[in-house]
N, C-alpha and C positions, 0 to 999 in steps of 0.2 A: 581658412579665413572665412570669417562669415559674409554673409551678402552685404550687412552694413558695413562692412570695414572694406570690401570691395568696391563700394559705390564712393565711400570717402576717400579712397586711394586712386580714384580713375580721374585722370586730368581730361579736359574737352580737347578733343584732337584740334589744333590749328589747320584751317583749312586755307590752302594757299591757291586752290583752281578757281579763277575767274569764272569760268562756265558754270562750275557746281554752286558756288556762290550764286548765281545769276539763276538757275534753276531751284536753289534753295527758296529764293526770295519770290519768285514766280509762285511756287507751290503754296506757300506761306499766305502770300494774297488770295489765292482762290480758295485756301483752307478758310482763312478768316470771313472772306464774301460769303462763302456757303453758309458757315454758322450764323453770322449777323442777318444773312436774308432768309434762313430757311424757314418754310412754310410748317414744319412739322418736327420739334426738338427732339422727340422721343424715336422718332424713325432716322433722324441725322446720327444720333449717338451711337444706335445700332449699326448704321451702314459705316461709320467710323472707326470700329472696334479694329478691323482688320488695318485698316490705315496706320492706326495708333502704333500698330505692332509693326508694321512695315518700317516707320519712321524711326521707332525704338532700335529695331535690326540694322538699319544702315548707320545709323548714329555711333551705336556701341560697338559695330564691327570696322567702322573707318578707318582707326588706327593699325589695324591688321592688313585688312583688302580693301581696296579702292577699286569700283570700275571705271572703263573707260566713259569720257565724255559724252560718247554717244548712247552707252549704256544708262547714262545719268540723265541724259535727255529722253531717251524712251520710257524710263520708270517716271519721270517727271510728268510727261503727257499722259499717262495712263493713270496716276493718282489725280491728276487735275480733273480728266473725266469722270472719275468717279466719285470726287468730292462735289462735283458739278451736278451729277445725279441725285447726291444724297440732298441737294439743296432743296430741289422741290419735289422729292420723291422720283424714282424713276418712271413712273406710270403718268407722272403729272410734269414731265419735264419740258420747257419751252422749246429748246432745240428739237427735241422729239416732236412736238407738234407742229412745228414750222415743216419738218421733214415730212410729216406724214400729210399736210396740208400740199405740198410742193408737189409731192409725188402720188399724190393720191392713194396712199396705204390704208391698210383697215385698223391700224394699231398706231400707236406712239411707240416706235422703234428704237428709243435711245437705249433702252437697256440690252438689245441685242449688241447696239455698237461697241458697249462699254464690254460685255461678254468676248466678242470678237477681239477686241483690242488688249483682252487679258491675255490671250495666247500670241497676238501677233506682235503686240510691243515690248514683251517681256519673255520670248522665247530667247532673243539674241543674249540679253543680260543672264538669263540661266547659262546660256551655252557659255558665256564668258567664263560666268563663276565656277564651272566644272572643270574648264581647261586651265584657268589661271588659279585658282584656290584648290579644289579637291586635286587636280593634276590627273582626272580620267584621261584614258584614251580617246582618239578622236572622234573614233566612231561612235562612241558613247555619248559623249558631247553634243553629236547630231540627233542622236534620236530622244535623248531623256528629256530635252526640253518640251517635246511633243507629247510623251508619255507623261510628264508633270501636269502639263496643261490638261491634260484628258481628266488625270485622275481628282487634281485639286477642284477642277470645275463640278466633277461629281461630289467630293466631299462638299464642297461649298453648296450644293443644293441640298444635302441631306442636313448642314446647319441652319440653312435658311427654313428648312420642314421645322427643325427642333426648335428654332429660336419664334417662330412663328405661330406653333400648334401646341407646343411646351412651356414654354417660357414666358412669352409675351403675347398671347393671342389678340390683345385689344391691337396691336401694331402690325398683325398678321397681313392684312390685305395691301397694306400701304408697303410693308417691308418684301414682300414677295413680287409685287407688280405684274401679277400673271396674266392680268386683263382680261380674263376670261378663256384663256388658251391653256388647254388639257395638257398639252406637250410643250408648256413653257421650259420647263427644266430640260428636257431632251434637247431642245433647240437651243438653248443655251449652251449647253453641253457642247453638242457639235459645233457651234460658232468658235469658241475656245480653242477645239482640237484644229478646226480648221483654219482659224489664224495664226496657230502656233506653225502647221505644216506649211502654211505659204511663205512665212518668215524666215523659217529654214532654208527653204527651198528658194528662196530669193539671196539669202546669204551664202549658201552654196555656190549657185551660180555665179556671183560676183566674184567670189573666191577663183574658182575656176578662169572665170575671164581675166583676172588679175595675174594669175599664175601664167596665163598663155602668153600675155604680154610682156611678163618679165622674162619668159623664155626666148621670147621673138625679139626682145631688144637685147639680150646676151648673144 
Protein backbone atom coordinates (compact mmCIF):
# COMPACT_ATOMS: atom_id res chain seq x y z
CA UNK A 1 0.00 0.00 0.00
CA UNK A 2 1.38 3.40 -0.99
CA UNK A 3 1.52 6.35 1.38
CA UNK A 4 -1.25 8.11 -0.61
CA UNK A 5 -3.53 5.08 -0.38
CA UNK A 6 -2.81 4.73 3.33
CA UNK A 7 -3.84 8.34 3.91
CA UNK A 8 -6.96 8.03 1.80
CA UNK A 9 -8.14 4.91 3.64
CA UNK A 10 -7.42 6.37 7.09
CA UNK A 11 -10.56 7.38 8.94
CA UNK A 12 -10.43 10.07 11.58
CA UNK A 13 -11.00 8.36 14.94
CA UNK A 14 -14.11 9.44 16.78
CA UNK A 15 -13.08 10.93 20.12
CA UNK A 16 -15.67 10.25 22.80
CA UNK A 17 -13.52 11.27 25.75
CA UNK A 18 -14.81 14.57 27.20
CA UNK A 19 -11.54 15.37 28.93
CA UNK A 20 -9.47 14.69 25.85
CA UNK A 21 -11.75 16.96 23.80
CA UNK A 22 -11.26 19.66 26.44
CA UNK A 23 -7.47 19.27 26.37
CA UNK A 24 -7.46 19.47 22.56
CA UNK A 25 -9.55 22.65 22.67
CA UNK A 26 -7.31 24.26 25.28
CA UNK A 27 -4.16 23.39 23.39
CA UNK A 28 -5.37 24.67 20.03
CA UNK A 29 -6.53 27.89 21.72
CA UNK A 30 -2.99 28.35 23.10
CA UNK A 31 -1.45 27.37 19.77
CA UNK A 32 -3.61 29.81 17.80
CA UNK A 33 -2.91 32.59 20.28
CA UNK A 34 0.83 31.95 20.09
CA UNK A 35 0.77 32.14 16.29
CA UNK A 36 -1.41 35.25 16.06
CA UNK A 37 0.51 37.06 18.79
CA UNK A 38 4.05 35.97 17.95
CA UNK A 39 6.75 38.62 17.77
CA UNK A 40 9.06 36.43 15.66
CA UNK A 41 7.31 34.22 13.08
CA UNK A 42 10.44 32.44 11.74
CA UNK A 43 11.40 31.50 15.30
CA UNK A 44 7.81 30.38 16.01
CA UNK A 45 7.94 28.04 13.02
CA UNK A 46 11.28 26.60 14.13
CA UNK A 47 10.10 26.09 17.70
CA UNK A 48 6.93 24.35 16.52
CA UNK A 49 8.49 21.72 14.26
CA UNK A 50 8.54 19.21 17.12
CA UNK A 51 5.02 20.27 18.16
CA UNK A 52 3.73 19.44 14.69
CA UNK A 53 5.40 16.05 14.98
CA UNK A 54 3.92 15.38 18.42
CA UNK A 55 0.39 16.34 17.32
CA UNK A 56 0.56 14.14 14.21
CA UNK A 57 1.90 11.23 16.28
CA UNK A 58 -0.92 11.49 18.82
CA UNK A 59 -3.52 11.84 16.06
CA UNK A 60 -2.41 8.93 13.87
CA UNK A 61 -1.84 6.52 16.76
CA UNK A 62 -5.08 7.31 18.60
CA UNK A 63 -7.08 4.56 16.90
CA UNK A 64 -4.82 1.83 18.34
CA UNK A 65 -3.26 3.48 21.36
CA UNK A 66 -4.83 5.87 23.84
CA UNK A 67 -3.26 7.40 26.92
CA UNK A 68 -5.03 7.87 30.23
CA UNK A 69 -6.70 11.21 31.00
CA UNK A 70 -3.85 12.07 33.34
CA UNK A 71 -1.25 11.49 30.62
CA UNK A 72 -3.21 13.60 28.13
CA UNK A 73 -3.42 16.37 30.73
CA UNK A 74 0.35 16.28 31.32
CA UNK A 75 1.05 16.28 27.58
CA UNK A 76 -1.36 19.20 27.07
CA UNK A 77 0.27 21.27 29.82
CA UNK A 78 3.75 20.65 28.40
CA UNK A 79 2.75 21.56 24.84
CA UNK A 80 1.00 24.72 26.08
CA UNK A 81 4.13 25.75 27.98
CA UNK A 82 6.22 25.18 24.87
CA UNK A 83 4.03 27.11 22.43
CA UNK A 84 3.71 29.97 24.92
CA UNK A 85 7.50 30.13 24.94
CA UNK A 86 7.56 30.16 21.14
CA UNK A 87 5.14 33.09 21.05
CA UNK A 88 7.60 35.67 22.40
CA UNK A 89 10.81 33.58 22.08
CA UNK A 90 12.01 31.92 25.26
CA UNK A 91 14.50 34.65 26.15
CA UNK A 92 11.81 37.36 25.89
CA UNK A 93 8.96 35.50 27.57
CA UNK A 94 6.75 37.82 29.70
CA UNK A 95 6.14 35.23 32.42
CA UNK A 96 9.87 34.67 32.63
CA UNK A 97 10.45 38.41 33.01
CA UNK A 98 7.83 38.55 35.78
CA UNK A 99 9.55 35.70 37.59
CA UNK A 100 12.91 37.38 37.08
CA UNK A 101 11.65 40.62 38.63
CA UNK A 102 9.78 38.89 41.43
CA UNK A 103 12.61 36.61 42.52
CA UNK A 104 15.48 38.91 41.49
CA UNK A 105 17.13 36.32 39.25
CA UNK A 106 19.95 37.08 36.84
CA UNK A 107 18.11 36.02 33.68
CA UNK A 108 14.76 35.09 32.16
CA UNK A 109 14.36 31.48 33.32
CA UNK A 110 11.28 30.52 31.30
CA UNK A 111 13.36 28.21 29.11
CA UNK A 112 14.60 26.44 32.24
CA UNK A 113 10.99 25.85 33.34
CA UNK A 114 10.09 24.23 30.01
CA UNK A 115 13.19 22.02 29.96
CA UNK A 116 12.41 20.83 33.49
CA UNK A 117 8.79 20.30 32.46
CA UNK A 118 9.87 18.10 29.56
CA UNK A 119 11.15 15.51 32.00
CA UNK A 120 8.66 16.15 34.79
CA UNK A 121 5.46 16.19 32.69
CA UNK A 122 6.30 13.58 30.06
CA UNK A 123 7.94 10.89 32.20
CA UNK A 124 4.58 9.47 33.32
CA UNK A 125 3.08 9.28 29.79
CA UNK A 126 6.28 7.57 28.61
CA UNK A 127 6.07 5.03 31.43
CA UNK A 128 2.43 4.40 30.61
CA UNK A 129 3.25 3.83 26.93
CA UNK A 130 6.04 1.39 27.76
CA UNK A 131 3.75 -0.62 30.04
CA UNK A 132 0.50 -0.56 28.03
CA UNK A 133 1.72 -0.47 24.45
CA UNK A 134 5.22 -1.95 24.39
CA UNK A 135 4.53 -4.40 27.25
CA UNK A 136 7.96 -3.77 28.77
CA UNK A 137 8.80 -5.21 32.20
CA UNK A 138 7.88 -2.98 35.12
CA UNK A 139 11.47 -2.20 36.09
CA UNK A 140 12.27 -1.12 32.51
CA UNK A 141 9.27 1.21 32.49
CA UNK A 142 10.59 2.84 35.69
CA UNK A 143 14.05 3.52 34.27
CA UNK A 144 13.46 4.17 30.58
CA UNK A 145 11.62 7.51 30.90
CA UNK A 146 14.56 8.92 32.86
CA UNK A 147 17.06 7.65 30.29
CA UNK A 148 14.98 8.97 27.41
CA UNK A 149 14.57 12.39 29.02
CA UNK A 150 18.35 12.58 29.34
CA UNK A 151 19.16 11.32 25.85
CA UNK A 152 16.43 13.29 24.04
CA UNK A 153 17.47 16.47 25.84
CA UNK A 154 21.03 15.95 24.66
CA UNK A 155 19.83 15.26 21.11
CA UNK A 156 17.65 18.37 21.20
CA UNK A 157 20.62 20.52 22.15
CA UNK A 158 22.52 19.11 19.16
CA UNK A 159 19.53 19.89 16.93
CA UNK A 160 19.42 23.43 18.31
CA UNK A 161 23.11 23.86 17.51
CA UNK A 162 22.66 22.54 13.97
CA UNK A 163 19.60 24.70 13.29
CA UNK A 164 21.17 27.82 14.77
CA UNK A 165 24.64 27.56 13.22
CA UNK A 166 24.29 25.46 10.08
CA UNK A 167 20.79 25.95 8.69
CA UNK A 168 19.22 29.15 10.04
CA UNK A 169 22.03 31.34 11.42
CA UNK A 170 19.84 34.45 11.21
CA UNK A 171 17.55 32.91 13.84
CA UNK A 172 20.35 31.47 15.94
CA UNK A 173 20.34 33.90 18.85
CA UNK A 174 16.57 33.98 19.36
CA UNK A 175 16.20 30.24 18.81
CA UNK A 176 18.91 29.19 21.24
CA UNK A 177 18.02 31.74 23.91
CA UNK A 178 21.24 31.15 25.85
CA UNK A 179 21.23 34.72 27.20
CA UNK A 180 25.00 34.68 27.48
CA UNK A 181 25.18 31.50 29.59
CA UNK A 182 28.06 29.32 28.36
CA UNK A 183 26.60 26.31 30.20
CA UNK A 184 23.04 26.77 28.99
CA UNK A 185 22.86 23.45 27.11
CA UNK A 186 24.25 21.43 30.01
CA UNK A 187 21.85 23.06 32.49
CA UNK A 188 18.88 22.39 30.21
CA UNK A 189 19.81 18.71 29.92
CA UNK A 190 20.27 18.42 33.68
CA UNK A 191 16.89 20.03 34.38
CA UNK A 192 15.04 17.64 32.05
CA UNK A 193 16.88 14.71 33.65
CA UNK A 194 16.04 15.98 37.15
CA UNK A 195 12.40 16.54 36.21
CA UNK A 196 12.05 12.98 34.96
CA UNK A 197 13.68 11.52 38.07
CA UNK A 198 11.41 13.57 40.32
CA UNK A 199 8.27 12.56 38.42
CA UNK A 200 9.17 8.86 38.49
CA UNK A 201 10.01 9.09 42.19
CA UNK A 202 6.62 10.70 42.95
CA UNK A 203 4.75 8.05 40.96
CA UNK A 204 6.71 5.27 42.66
CA UNK A 205 5.98 6.61 46.16
CA UNK A 206 2.28 7.11 45.39
CA UNK A 207 1.96 3.60 44.01
CA UNK A 208 3.68 2.16 47.08
CA UNK A 209 1.34 4.10 49.37
CA UNK A 210 -1.72 2.93 47.43
CA UNK A 211 -0.55 -0.67 47.62
CA UNK A 212 -0.02 -0.35 51.37
CA UNK A 213 -3.52 1.08 51.78
CA UNK A 214 -5.03 -1.75 49.74
CA UNK A 215 -3.25 -4.39 51.80
CA UNK A 216 -4.32 -2.67 55.02
CA UNK A 217 -7.94 -2.49 53.86
CA UNK A 218 -7.89 -6.19 52.88
